[in-house]
KEKE-3310 file (N, C-alpha, C; in steps of 0.2 Angstrom, whole numbers, plus 5000, padded with zeros to 4 digits):
npx = (5118:5106:5097:5085:5076:5078:5072:5061:5062:5054:5042:5050:5060:5056:5057:5068:5086:5093:5086:5087:5100:5100:5093:5101:5111:5104:5102:5116:5117:5109:5116:5127:5121:5117:5130:5134:5124:5128:5140:5152:5150:5137:5133:5132:5120:5111:5112:5109:5097:5088:5087:5084:5075:5070:5062:5055:5039:5025:5011:4997:4987:4982:4974:4959:4961:4958:4945:4948:4947:4947:4939:4928:4923:4910:4911:4910:4916:4922:4916:4925:4931:4922:4927:4934:4924:4915:4909:4896:4900:4894:4901:4913:4923:4928:4942:4940:4946:4953:4967:4983:5000:5012:5029:5042:5051:5058:5062:5056:5062:5053:5048:5038:5034:5038:5031:5030:5020:5013:5002:4988:4979:4962:4952:4959:4968:4981:4997:5006:5019:5016:5018:5016:5012:5008:5004:5009:4997:4988:4988:4985:4975:4964:4959:4955:4942:4940:4941:4954:4962:4967:4981:4986:5002:5011:5024:5036:5046:5050:5042:5042:5053:5050:5043:5047:5043:5042:5055:5063:5072:5068:5059:5045:5036:5040:5037:5024:5022:5028:5020:5008:5011:5013:5001:4997:4994:4984:4984:4989:4986:4998:4998:5008:5009:5016:5018:5018:5018:5030:5047:5048:5039:5028:5013:5003:4994:4982:4969:4975:4970:4974:4984:4991:4979:4981:4975:4963:4970:4975:4964:4955:4959:4970:4964:4954:4962:4968:4956:4954:4964:4965:4958:4946:4938:4922:4917:4922:4928:4939:4950:4964:4976:4994:5008:5023:5029:5026:5018:5011:5003:4995:4989:4981:4973:4966:4959:4950:4944:4937:4928:4919:4925:4937:4945:4955:4971:4989:4999:5014:5026:5021:5015:5002:4994:4990:5003:5008:5017:5010:4997:4994:4984:4972:4964:4951:4950:4962:4958:4948:4956:4962:4966:4962:4950:4943:4941:4934:4922:4918:4915:4905:4895:4893:4899:4905:4914:4932:4949:4964:4980:4994:5011:5027:5044:5054:5066:5063:5055:5039:5029:5021:5012:5004:4999:4991:4982:4975:4970:4961:4953:4951:4939:4922:4917:4930:4943:4958:4975:4992:5007:5023:5039:5052:5068:5067:5069:5067:5063:5060:5064:5063:5049:5043:5048:5040:5027:5028:5029:5017:5008:5003:4996:4986:4979:4975:4965:4954:4951:4944:4948:4954:4943:4944:4939:4926:4928)
npy = (4947:4942:4928:4922:4925:4915:4904:4900:4888:4879:4866:4855:4852:4842:4830:4822:4819:4822:4833:4842:4846:4852:4863:4870:4873:4883:4892:4897:4902:4913:4920:4924:4932:4942:4947:4952:4962:4971:4975:4985:4998:4998:4996:5008:5014:5005:5005:5019:5021:5010:5007:5019:5027:5015:5005:5016:5022:5021:5026:5022:5029:5045:5056:5066:5083:5095:5108:5126:5135:5148:5164:5168:5179:5182:5182:5171:5155:5142:5125:5111:5099:5084:5067:5056:5047:5032:5035:5034:5020:5006:4995:4999:4998:5007:5008:4998:4997:4990:5001:4995:4994:5000:4997:5003:4993:4994:5005:5011:5017:5026:5032:5025:5013:4998:4989:4982:4973:4965:4952:4947:4933:4934:4924:4912:4911:4911:4919:4930:4938:4951:4959:4974:4984:4999:5006:5022:5028:5026:5036:5046:5061:5060:5048:5046:5041:5029:5012:4999:4986:4970:4961:4946:4941:4926:4917:4904:4890:4889:4899:4906:4913:4924:4933:4932:4940:4953:4958:4970:4968:4957:4963:4964:4974:4985:4980:4981:4995:5000:4993:5000:5013:5010:5006:4993:4986:4985:4996:4988:4984:4976:4962:4953:4940:4929:4911:4899:4892:4889:4884:4870:4862:4860:4867:4867:4878:4876:4870:4859:4845:4847:4856:4872:4884:4887:4888:4896:4907:4912:4913:4920:4928:4936:4943:4950:4958:4966:4973:4980:4990:4996:5004:4994:4982:4976:4965:4950:4954:4962:4955:4944:4931:4929:4918:4908:4892:4883:4893:4896:4884:4886:4898:4894:4884:4890:4899:4891:4885:4895:4902:4912:4923:4926:4929:4926:4919:4920:4907:4901:4890:4879:4866:4854:4846:4842:4839:4839:4831:4831:4828:4814:4801:4809:4809:4813:4826:4830:4828:4838:4849:4848:4854:4848:4841:4851:4859:4850:4850:4863:4864:4855:4862:4873:4886:4901:4909:4906:4911:4905:4907:4899:4900:4895:4891:4888:4881:4874:4860:4853:4858:4848:4844:4855:4856:4844:4847:4858:4852:4842:4849:4862:4869:4875:4884:4885:4894:4893:4897:4895:4901:4902:4905:4911:4903:4903:4899:4891:4902:4917:4929:4926:4923:4935:4942:4935:4940:4953:4952:4948:4942:4950:4959:4951:4947:4959:4962:4954:4958:4972:4989:5004:5019:5035:5051:5060:5076)
npz = (5071:5059:5059:5058:5047:5037:5042:5036:5031:5036:5041:5042:5053:5062:5056:5054:5055:5044:5038:5048:5047:5034:5037:5046:5037:5030:5039:5041:5028:5029:5038:5030:5021:5029:5032:5019:5018:5028:5024:5015:5019:5023:5036:5043:5038:5041:5055:5058:5052:5052:5066:5072:5084:5090:5102:5107:5112:5101:5090:5080:5068:5066:5077:5075:5070:5082:5082:5081:5096:5099:5100:5087:5073:5077:5090:5097:5104:5094:5093:5098:5086:5082:5086:5073:5063:5055:5039:5027:5022:5029:5033:5038:5053:5067:5077:5091:5104:5119:5117:5112:5119:5110:5104:5095:5083:5071:5058:5043:5027:5022:5033:5040:5053:5061:5074:5090:5102:5117:5118:5127:5124:5125:5122:5118:5129:5128:5128:5119:5108:5096:5081:5071:5057:5048:5033:5025:5020:5030:5040:5032:5031:5023:5023:5035:5040:5035:5033:5033:5023:5031:5032:5038:5043:5043:5049:5044:5049:5066:5071:5083:5095:5088:5074:5058:5047:5052:5052:5043:5033:5025:5017:5015:5020:5012:5000:4999:5001:4989:4980:4982:4977:4964:4960:4961:4973:4987:5001:5014:5031:5041:5051:5062:5071:5083:5079:5085:5102:5108:5104:5102:5096:5081:5080:5071:5070:5077:5089:5097:5107:5124:5123:5120:5114:5099:5087:5090:5095:5082:5074:5081:5092:5087:5076:5083:5091:5081:5077:5088:5088:5075:5061:5053:5042:5044:5038:5029:5018:5020:5025:5025:5024:5023:5021:5024:5021:5036:5040:5029:5028:5040:5037:5026:5031:5041:5034:5026:5036:5042:5033:5033:5040:5034:5018:5008:5004:5003:5000:5003:4998:5006:5016:5014:5022:5040:5052:5065:5078:5090:5087:5090:5094:5093:5081:5075:5078:5072:5058:5057:5055:5043:5028:5016:5019:5024:5013:5005:5012:5011:4998:4996:5004:4996:4997:5007:4993:4993:4991:4986:4983:4978:4980:4974:4973:4959:4962:4973:4981:4982:4973:4967:4977:4979:4966:4965:4975:4969:4958:4964:4973:4969:4964:4962:4976:4980:4975:4966:4962:4955:4958:4950:4955:4947:4948:4961:4979:4995:5004:5013:5006:4993:4992:4994:4983:4974:4978:4974:4961:4957:4966:4976:4969:4965:4977:4981:4972:4976:4988:4999:4997:5005:5006:5001:5009:5003:4994)
capx = (5117:5099:5097:5078:5072:5078:5068:5055:5063:5047:5040:5054:5065:5053:5056:5074:5092:5096:5083:5089:5106:5099:5090:5107:5114:5100:5104:5122:5116:5106:5122:5131:5117:5118:5136:5133:5120:5132:5147:5153:5147:5130:5131:5130:5113:5107:5112:5106:5090:5084:5086:5082:5069:5068:5060:5050:5032:5022:5004:4994:4981:4982:4968:4957:4963:4953:4944:4950:4943:4947:4933:4928:4921:4904:4913:4909:4921:4921:4916:4930:4928:4920:4931:4933:4919:4914:4904:4894:4901:4892:4906:4919:4923:4933:4946:4936:4950:4958:4973:4989:5006:5017:5036:5045:5056:5061:5059:5058:5064:5047:5045:5033:5038:5036:5031:5028:5017:5012:4994:4985:4973:4956:4949:4964:4972:4988:5000:5012:5021:5013:5021:5012:5015:5003:5006:5008:4990:4984:4988:4983:4968:4958:4957:4954:4936:4940:4944:4960:4962:4972:4985:4990:5008:5013:5031:5038:5051:5047:5037:5043:5049:5049:5040:5052:5040:5044:5062:5062:5077:5064:5056:5037:5032:5042:5034:5017:5022:5029:5014:5003:5013:5012:4994:4996:4993:4981:4988:4987:4989:5001:4998:5013:5010:5020:5014:5018:5019:5037:5051:5049:5035:5024:5006:4998:4989:4976:4968:4976:4968:4979:4989:4989:4974:4984:4970:4959:4974:4976:4958:4950:4962:4974:4959:4951:4967:4968:4950:4954:4969:4965:4951:4946:4931:4918:4916:4928:4931:4945:4954:4967:4982:5000:5012:5027:5030:5021:5014:5007:4998:4991:4984:4976:4969:4962:4954:4945:4940:4933:4927:4915:4929:4943:4943:4960:4978:4995:5002:5021:5030:5018:5012:4994:4990:4993:5008:5011:5017:5005:4990:4994:4978:4967:4963:4946:4952:4967:4954:4945:4961:4965:4963:4958:4944:4939:4939:4928:4916:4916:4913:4898:4890:4892:4903:4906:4920:4938:4954:4970:4986:5000:5018:5032:5050:5056:5071:5061:5050:5032:5023:5017:5007:5000:4995:4986:4976:4971:4966:4956:4949:4951:4933:4916:4919:4938:4947:4965:4980:4999:5012:5030:5044:5058:5074:5065:5071:5062:5065:5056:5065:5060:5042:5042:5048:5034:5022:5029:5028:5010:5003:5000:4990:4981:4975:4972:4959:4949:4949:4941:4952:4951:4940:4946:4933:4925:4930)
capy = (4943:4940:4922:4919:4925:4908:4899:4898:4881:4877:4861:4849:4850:4837:4824:4818:4822:4825:4839:4847:4848:4856:4869:4873:4876:4888:4898:4899:4906:4919:4924:4927:4937:4948:4950:4956:4968:4976:4976:4991:5004:4997:4996:5015:5016:5000:5007:5025:5022:5005:5007:5025:5027:5008:5005:5021:5021:5023:5024:5022:5033:5052:5059:5072:5089:5099:5114:5131:5137:5155:5167:5170:5185:5183:5182:5164:5150:5136:5119:5106:5094:5077:5061:5053:5041:5030:5038:5031:5013:5003:4990:5002:4998:5011:5005:4997:4997:4995:5002:4991:4998:4998:4999:5003:4988:4995:5011:5011:5023:5031:5035:5021:5009:4991:4990:4976:4973:4959:4951:4941:4931:4933:4918:4906:4910:4911:4926:4931:4944:4953:4965:4977:4989:5002:5010:5029:5030:5025:5042:5052:5063:5059:5041:5045:5038:5023:5005:4997:4979:4967:4955:4943:4937:4920:4914:4897:4888:4888:4904:4908:4918:4930:4932:4935:4945:4959:4960:4974:4965:4953:4968:4964:4981:4989:4978:4984:5002:5001:4991:5005:5018:5007:5004:4985:4983:4989:4998:4983:4984:4970:4960:4948:4936:4922:4906:4893:4894:4888:4882:4863:4858:4864:4866:4867:4883:4872:4869:4852:4844:4847:4860:4879:4885:4891:4889:4901:4913:4915:4915:4924:4934:4941:4948:4955:4963:4971:4977:4985:4995:4999:5004:4988:4981:4971:4959:4946:4957:4966:4950:4939:4929:4927:4914:4904:4885:4881:4898:4895:4879:4888:4903:4891:4880:4895:4902:4886:4883:4901:4906:4918:4928:4928:4928:4924:4918:4919:4902:4900:4884:4876:4859:4854:4842:4843:4834:4839:4825:4832:4825:4807:4800:4814:4808:4816:4833:4832:4828:4844:4854:4846:4858:4844:4839:4857:4861:4846:4852:4870:4863:4852:4868:4878:4892:4906:4908:4908:4912:4903:4908:4896:4902:4890:4893:4883:4878:4870:4855:4854:4860:4842:4844:4861:4854:4839:4850:4862:4847:4839:4854:4869:4870:4878:4890:4885:4897:4892:4898:4893:4906:4900:4910:4908:4903:4904:4894:4890:4907:4923:4934:4924:4923:4942:4943:4933:4944:4959:4950:4947:4939:4956:4962:4946:4947:4966:4962:4950:4961:4978:4994:5010:5024:5042:5055:5065:5083)
capz = (5065:5058:5056:5058:5040:5033:5046:5032:5029:5038:5045:5042:5058:5066:5052:5053:5056:5038:5036:5052:5044:5029:5040:5048:5031:5028:5044:5039:5022:5032:5041:5024:5018:5034:5031:5013:5019:5032:5021:5010:5022:5024:5043:5045:5036:5045:5062:5059:5050:5054:5073:5074:5088:5092:5109:5109:5111:5094:5089:5073:5066:5069:5079:5071:5073:5085:5079:5084:5101:5100:5098:5080:5072:5080:5097:5100:5103:5090:5096:5096:5081:5084:5084:5067:5063:5048:5035:5021:5022:5035:5034:5042:5060:5070:5083:5097:5110:5122:5113:5115:5120:5105:5105:5089:5082:5065:5055:5036:5023:5021:5039:5043:5058:5063:5081:5094:5108:5120:5117:5131:5120:5129:5120:5118:5135:5126:5128:5114:5105:5090:5077:5067:5052:5044:5027:5026:5019:5036:5043:5028:5033:5018:5025:5043:5042:5031:5035:5029:5023:5035:5030:5044:5040:5047:5047:5044:5054:5073:5072:5090:5099:5083:5067:5054:5043:5056:5050:5037:5028:5020:5012:5015:5021:5007:4994:5000:4999:4982:4976:4982:4973:4957:4959:4960:4979:4992:5007:5019:5038:5042:5058:5062:5077:5084:5076:5090:5109:5110:5099:5103:5091:5077:5083:5065:5071:5079:5096:5098:5114:5129:5121:5120:5109:5094:5082:5093:5095:5076:5071:5085:5096:5083:5073:5088:5092:5075:5077:5094:5087:5069:5057:5049:5039:5048:5034:5028:5012:5022:5029:5022:5026:5019:5025:5021:5024:5040:5041:5023:5030:5045:5034:5021:5035:5044:5029:5024:5042:5044:5027:5035:5043:5030:5011:5004:5007:4999:5003:4999:4999:5012:5017:5013:5028:5046:5053:5071:5082:5095:5086:5091:5098:5091:5074:5073:5079:5066:5052:5057:5054:5037:5022:5011:5021:5025:5006:5003:5016:5009:4991:4997:5006:4991:4998:5002:4989:4996:4986:4988:4979:4980:4978:4974:4969:4954:4964:4979:4980:4984:4968:4966:4982:4977:4960:4967:4979:4964:4954:4967:4977:4966:4961:4965:4979:4981:4969:4967:4957:4957:4955:4950:4956:4944:4952:4968:4984:5000:5009:5013:5001:4986:4992:4994:4976:4970:4979:4970:4954:4955:4971:4980:4965:4965:4983:4981:4967:4979:4994:4999:4999:5009:5002:5003:5010:4997:4996)
cpx = (5109:5099:5090:5075:5073:5075:5062:5056:5057:5047:5045:5059:5062:5054:5063:5080:5094:5093:5085:5096:5105:5097:5096:5111:5111:5102:5111:5122:5113:5112:5126:5127:5117:5125:5137:5130:5124:5138:5146:5149:5140:5128:5129:5122:5109:5106:5108:5098:5085:5082:5084:5075:5067:5067:5056:5043:5029:5015:5002:4988:4981:4975:4966:4959:4958:4952:4947:4945:4943:4941:4933:4925:4914:4905:4911:4914:4918:4921:4922:4927:4927:4926:4929:4928:4918:4908:4903:4894:4899:4897:4912:4918:4929:4936:4941:4939:4949:4964:4979:4995:5011:5024:5039:5051:5060:5058:5061:5059:5059:5044:5041:5037:5034:5036:5028:5024:5016:5004:4993:4979:4967:4952:4953:4967:4979:4991:5006:5013:5017:5016:5016:5015:5009:5006:5005:5001:4986:4983:4986:4976:4962:4955:4955:4947:4935:4943:4950:4959:4968:4975:4989:4995:5010:5019:5031:5043:5047:5042:5037:5050:5048:5045:5044:5050:5041:5051:5061:5067:5073:5060:5048:5034:5034:5039:5027:5017:5023:5023:5009:5004:5012:5005:4992:4995:4989:4985:4986:4990:4992:5001:5002:5013:5015:5015:5013:5020:5026:5041:5052:5045:5031:5017:5000:4993:4983:4975:4969:4974:4974:4984:4987:4985:4977:4980:4965:4963:4974:4969:4953:4954:4966:4969:4956:4956:4968:4962:4951:4959:4969:4958:4951:4939:4928:4917:4922:4931:4937:4950:4957:4973:4988:5004:5017:5028:5025:5016:5009:5001:4993:4986:4979:4971:4964:4957:4949:4941:4935:4932:4922:4918:4934:4941:4948:4966:4983:4999:5008:5024:5028:5016:5005:4990:4994:4998:5011:5011:5012:4998:4989:4988:4972:4965:4957:4947:4957:4963:4951:4949:4965:4962:4960:4951:4940:4937:4933:4921:4913:4913:4906:4893:4889:4895:4902:4913:4926:4943:4961:4975:4992:5006:5023:5038:5052:5062:5070:5056:5044:5027:5019:5011:5002:4995:4990:4980:4972:4967:4960:4951:4948:4945:4927:4918:4927:4941:4954:4969:4987:5003:5019:5034:5050:5064:5073:5067:5066:5064:5060:5057:5062:5052:5040:5042:5042:5028:5022:5028:5021:5005:5000:4994:4984:4976:4972:4965:4953:4947:4947:4947:4949:4948:4941:4939:4932:4926:4936)
cpy = (4941:4933:4919:4920:4918:4903:4897:4892:4877:4871:4855:4847:4844:4830:4821:4822:4825:4832:4844:4850:4853:4863:4873:4876:4883:4894:4901:4904:4913:4924:4927:4932:4943:4951:4954:4962:4973:4978:4982:4997:5004:4998:5003:5016:5011:5002:5014:5025:5016:5005:5014:5025:5020:5009:5011:5019:5024:5022:5025:5025:5040:5054:5065:5078:5093:5106:5120:5133:5144:5158:5170:5177:5187:5183:5176:5159:5144:5130:5115:5101:5087:5072:5059:5047:5039:5034:5035:5023:5010:4997:4992:5001:5002:5007:5004:4997:4991:4995:4998:4996:4996:5001:4998:4997:4990:5001:5010:5017:5028:5034:5030:5016:5003:4992:4983:4977:4966:4958:4945:4939:4930:4926:4912:4905:4910:4918:4926:4937:4945:4959:4968:4982:4992:5006:5018:5031:5030:5031:5048:5054:5061:5052:5040:5042:5032:5017:5004:4989:4976:4961:4952:4939:4932:4918:4907:4896:4887:4893:4907:4908:4925:4928:4936:4940:4952:4962:4963:4972:4961:4957:4968:4970:4985:4987:4980:4991:5003:4999:4996:5011:5016:5006:4997:4982:4988:4991:4994:4985:4977:4968:4953:4945:4931:4917:4900:4896:4893:4885:4874:4859:4863:4862:4866:4872:4881:4872:4861:4850:4843:4852:4867:4880:4889:4893:4895:4908:4916:4917:4920:4930:4939:4946:4953:4960:4968:4976:4982:4991:4999:4999:4998:4987:4975:4965:4956:4949:4961:4961:4945:4937:4929:4923:4910:4897:4884:4886:4898:4890:4882:4893:4899:4887:4884:4898:4897:4884:4889:4905:4912:4924:4930:4926:4925:4923:4917:4914:4900:4894:4880:4869:4859:4850:4843:4837:4834:4833:4825:4829:4818:4806:4804:4814:4813:4824:4835:4832:4835:4850:4852:4850:4854:4843:4845:4860:4857:4848:4859:4869:4860:4858:4873:4885:4895:4905:4910:4908:4910:4904:4905:4899:4897:4892:4887:4879:4874:4865:4857:4856:4854:4842:4849:4859:4849:4842:4854:4857:4844:4844:4861:4870:4873:4884:4891:4888:4896:4894:4896:4898:4903:4906:4908:4909:4904:4898:4895:4896:4913:4928:4933:4925:4931:4944:4941:4937:4951:4958:4948:4945:4945:4959:4957:4946:4954:4966:4958:4953:4969:4983:5000:5015:5031:5046:5060:5072:5085)
cpz = (5065:5055:5055:5051:5037:5037:5042:5029:5031:5043:5045:5048:5062:5062:5050:5053:5050:5036:5041:5050:5039:5032:5043:5043:5029:5033:5042:5033:5024:5035:5035:5021:5022:5033:5025:5014:5023:5029:5017:5013:5024:5031:5045:5044:5040:5052:5063:5057:5052:5061:5076:5078:5091:5100:5111:5108:5105:5094:5082:5073:5070:5071:5075:5074:5076:5082:5083:5090:5103:5097:5091:5079:5075:5088:5101:5099:5099:5094:5094:5091:5084:5082:5077:5067:5056:5045:5029:5021:5028:5037:5038:5049:5063:5075:5089:5104:5114:5117:5116:5115:5115:5106:5098:5089:5076:5062:5047:5033:5022:5027:5043:5048:5059:5071:5084:5100:5111:5120:5122:5127:5125:5128:5120:5125:5134:5126:5124:5111:5098:5087:5072:5062:5049:5039:5029:5025:5025:5040:5039:5030:5029:5019:5032:5045:5038:5034:5031:5029:5028:5032:5036:5041:5045:5045:5047:5050:5061:5074:5079:5091:5094:5077:5062:5049:5046:5055:5043:5032:5023:5015:5011:5015:5015:5000:4994:4998:4992:4978:4976:4978:4966:4955:4958:4967:4983:4998:5013:5026:5039:5050:5058:5069:5077:5082:5081:5097:5112:5104:5099:5097:5086:5079:5077:5066:5073:5087:5097:5106:5119:5128:5121:5113:5103:5088:5084:5093:5088:5073:5074:5088:5092:5079:5077:5090:5087:5075:5083:5092:5080:5066:5052:5046:5043:5044:5032:5021:5013:5025:5025:5026:5021:5024:5021:5025:5029:5041:5035:5025:5035:5041:5030:5025:5038:5040:5027:5030:5044:5038:5028:5038:5038:5023:5007:5008:5002:5002:5000:5002:5005:5011:5015:5019:5034:5048:5060:5075:5088:5094:5088:5096:5097:5084:5071:5073:5073:5060:5052:5056:5047:5031:5017:5013:5022:5018:5004:5006:5013:5002:4992:5000:5001:4992:5005:4998:4993:4990:4989:4982:4981:4977:4979:4970:4964:4956:4971:4977:4983:4979:4967:4971:4981:4971:4961:4971:4974:4960:4957:4971:4974:4961:4965:4969:4981:4975:4970:4961:4960:4954:4955:4951:4953:4948:4959:4973:4990:5005:5008:5008:4994:4986:4992:4986:4972:4972:4975:4963:4952:4961:4975:4975:4965:4971:4983:4977:4971:4986:4993:5001:5003:5004:5005:5004:5005:4999:4992)
residu = (UNK:UNK:UNK:UNK:UNK:UNK:UNK:UNK:UNK:UNK:UNK:UNK:UNK:UNK:UNK:UNK:UNK:UNK:UNK:UNK:UNK:UNK:UNK:UNK:UNK:UNK:UNK:UNK:UNK:UNK:UNK:UNK:UNK:UNK:UNK:UNK:UNK:UNK:UNK:UNK:UNK:UNK:UNK:UNK:UNK:UNK:UNK:UNK:UNK:UNK:UNK:UNK:UNK:UNK:UNK:UNK:UNK:UNK:UNK:UNK:UNK:UNK:UNK:UNK:UNK:UNK:UNK:UNK:UNK:UNK:UNK:UNK:UNK:UNK:UNK:UNK:UNK:UNK:UNK:UNK:UNK:UNK:UNK:UNK:UNK:UNK:UNK:UNK:UNK:UNK:UNK:UNK:UNK:UNK:UNK:UNK:UNK:UNK:UNK:UNK:UNK:UNK:UNK:UNK:UNK:UNK:UNK:UNK:UNK:UNK:UNK:UNK:UNK:UNK:UNK:UNK:UNK:UNK:UNK:UNK:UNK:UNK:UNK:UNK:UNK:UNK:UNK:UNK:UNK:UNK:UNK:UNK:UNK:UNK:UNK:UNK:UNK:UNK:UNK:UNK:UNK:UNK:UNK:UNK:UNK:UNK:UNK:UNK:UNK:UNK:UNK:UNK:UNK:UNK:UNK:UNK:UNK:UNK:UNK:UNK:UNK:UNK:UNK:UNK:UNK:UNK:UNK:UNK:UNK:UNK:UNK:UNK:UNK:UNK:UNK:UNK:UNK:UNK:UNK:UNK:UNK:UNK:UNK:UNK:UNK:UNK:UNK:UNK:UNK:UNK:UNK:UNK:UNK:UNK:UNK:UNK:UNK:UNK:UNK:UNK:UNK:UNK:UNK:UNK:UNK:UNK:UNK:UNK:UNK:UNK:UNK:UNK:UNK:UNK:UNK:UNK:UNK:UNK:UNK:UNK:UNK:UNK:UNK:UNK:UNK:UNK:UNK:UNK:UNK:UNK:UNK:UNK:UNK:UNK:UNK:UNK:UNK:UNK:UNK:UNK:UNK:UNK:UNK:UNK:UNK:UNK:UNK:UNK:UNK:UNK:UNK:UNK:UNK:UNK:UNK:UNK:UNK:UNK:UNK:UNK:UNK:UNK:UNK:UNK:UNK:UNK:UNK:UNK:UNK:UNK:UNK:UNK:UNK:UNK:UNK:UNK:UNK:UNK:UNK:UNK:UNK:UNK:UNK:UNK:UNK:UNK:UNK:UNK:UNK:UNK:UNK:UNK:UNK:UNK:UNK:UNK:UNK:UNK:UNK:UNK:UNK:UNK:UNK:UNK:UNK:UNK:UNK:UNK:UNK:UNK:UNK:UNK:UNK:UNK:UNK:UNK:UNK:UNK:UNK:UNK:UNK:UNK:UNK:UNK:UNK:UNK:UNK:UNK:UNK:UNK:UNK:UNK:UNK:UNK:UNK:UNK:UNK:UNK:UNK:UNK:UNK:UNK:UNK:UNK:UNK:UNK:UNK:UNK:UNK:UNK:UNK:UNK:UNK:UNK:UNK:UNK:UNK:UNK:UNK:UNK:UNK:UNK:UNK:UNK:UNK:UNK:UNK:UNK:UNK:UNK:UNK:UNK:UNK:UNK:UNK)
# end
C-alpha cells in the first residue's frame, strides 16, 4: 500500500492532536486511492511494468559510441572517438564524477526509470537517500554535449525516509515527459532527496544549531551530487526547486537564501515562515532562514531576480499567506505569481495537475533548456 504520497499534508503534525487526526485521514485516503489503482486488473500492469527491473543497476547518459577500429581503405585503423564534451556554450558542465551507484526503483511507460542511491554529503556530514530521473532526451545523441536543467523536487510531510515524488503514481515524471512532447516543458532532470534526517521533527531545510545540517545538504550537497552525475549548467539559469507543503517552504527559502545558485521555485501549498520547534533559543539563526526577511534583503540589494510560483488548491487553506507575501515582497527582484488549482486539495496529485496546467510552462520560460548539436 502506498501511503506516503498524501504526506504532503505537510508541516502540521507538530501542531496539535486534531491535525494529527486529519493527517491520518489523509493516509487512509491514500490507501483508498491505491486500492482503486490496483483494482480492475490494474495490478498486472502495476506489477509487470512499474517493477520490471527494480533493484538492477542503471546509469544515465549513454557514452559516445567509439569509432570503428578496423582498417579502412587506406589500411590504417581509425582512432576511437573522443568522449563527449561541451561545445559552443561555456555554461555547459559535463559530469564531474565520481559516479554514484544507482538502483532502479520504478520504470515508466516510456522506458525511463527512477533510480535511488545513497549520498554521503561531504559538506553537511549528513548521509541520506536520493532518487533521480532523467527524461528520454537526456540519452538522445543530439543532446550528448548539452546540459540539462535540474528541478530539485522536495516532499512535504516528514520527507523521510522516502521522497514521495519518486513514486511514479503521483505522475511528476510523466507530467514533464508529456510537457516536453507538447512543447510546454523543458526536459528536466529530477533530483529527489530526503528532506529531513528523521521522522521526528521538521528541520526547515536549515542548519539549526546542534542539529544535522539540512540546509547545507539541500543547497550544497544535493546540487554537487547532480553535477557529479549529470550534464548540468554552471549558472543558476539551469537550477530550480519544486515542492509541496514543507518542501515548498524549503525550496522557497533556499532560493531566496542562495539567489546566486538557483533561479526559481514552484511552491505548492506551503508555509511562509520557519516553525521547527528546534529553533528554540536560536532566534537570530531562525530569522536568517525566514523567507520574508530574506526577500527584504534581496529587495534592498537589488537582485538578482528570482521567480516564485505559488500553487494552491481552491479546497485548501493557505492562500491568504501567499497573497500577503506577494503584496509585501513581490516587487523588485522578487517575481511572484499565484496559481489557483480548481477543486485542488492539499496533496501531490493535485499539485502535479497544477504543474501540467501551467506551472511547468512557467518555470520552463525562466530557465535554460538543452541545445541539440548542430548537424
